[in-house]
C-alpha positions, 0 to 999 in steps of 0.5 A, a space after each residue: 061777430 054779430 047777426 041780423 036774426 036771432 039763432 036761438 028764438 025756437 029753443 025752449 030755454 037756455 043750458 045755462 050752467 054754473 061753474 065751480 073752480 078747483 084749481 086756482 085763479 091763475 090756473 082755474 079747473 072748471 068742474 059743472 055743478 051737476 045739482 043745479 034744479 031748475 033755473 038759474 037766474 041772473 039779476 044784473 041792474 045798474 043804479 040810475 045815477 041822475 045828472 043834476 043841472 042848472 042847464 035850463 034847456 033840459 026837458 028830461 031827466 039825463 042819467 050816467 051810469 052806474 054801479 052794476 048789481 049782481 046777483 046769480 040765484 038758483 036752487 041745488 040739490 040738499 046733498 052733504 056729500 056732493 062737493 058741488 053743495 059744499 061748495 056753495 054751503 060753505 060760501 057763507 057771508 059770514 063764518 065762509 070763504 069767498 069762492 071763484 064761481 063762473 056762470 055761462 049762458 050756455 056749456 063752456 064747450 060753447 063758443 059765445 057764451 057769456 057770463 060772469 066769474 069771479 069771488 063770490 060769496 052765497 047769501 041763501 041757504 034756504 032749504 025746504 023739508 018735504 015729506 016726499 021727494 026731493 030736498 032743495 036748498 036755495 042760493 043767492 051768489 053775490 060778489 064778495 068785496 076785499 078778495 084777489 078776484 074781482 067779478 067780471 064779464 066773461 065771454 068763451 071765444 075758444 071752446 073750454 076757455 072763457 075771457 075778460 070781455 067788455 059786454 058794451 061793446 058791439 060788432 054789427 053784422 056786416 051789410 051787402 049791398 047790391 047795386 041795380 
């Protein structure tokens, strides 16, 4: 249900999480990637497909929906013994396998969390080699083609379960009217 005022206006940030699937695509076993450092960024943009027409009365360009370009980027601790690092590092674009991951705006236990789930590849494995401090590695997860599980929007309707949903729908908050 929608609300008329934002409930998270005083937060200092989101508790966004990246989950990796240890199970199968039909019976997922989700584990939070605990090696994420810093911010997670979701880039979700749509192509601007201009509608071409010979309508002389049109005064502004009009657009129709295009394809969505999706990327989930961030930084992880570079630890070759940690399964989360191994999981993302193995999702290479050329020689690796796409893997099932899920990004949520809040932990999977939070009803109302939204995000993306599906088979993705990692196209950035840039890392630093500092003289002191922890070593970090970038990642850039993009939807993989020709897989059994397409990337799609998800929402947590019941704690610890995320299901497919349509983010294009909206449920307006109920309004009460008083007569006087």
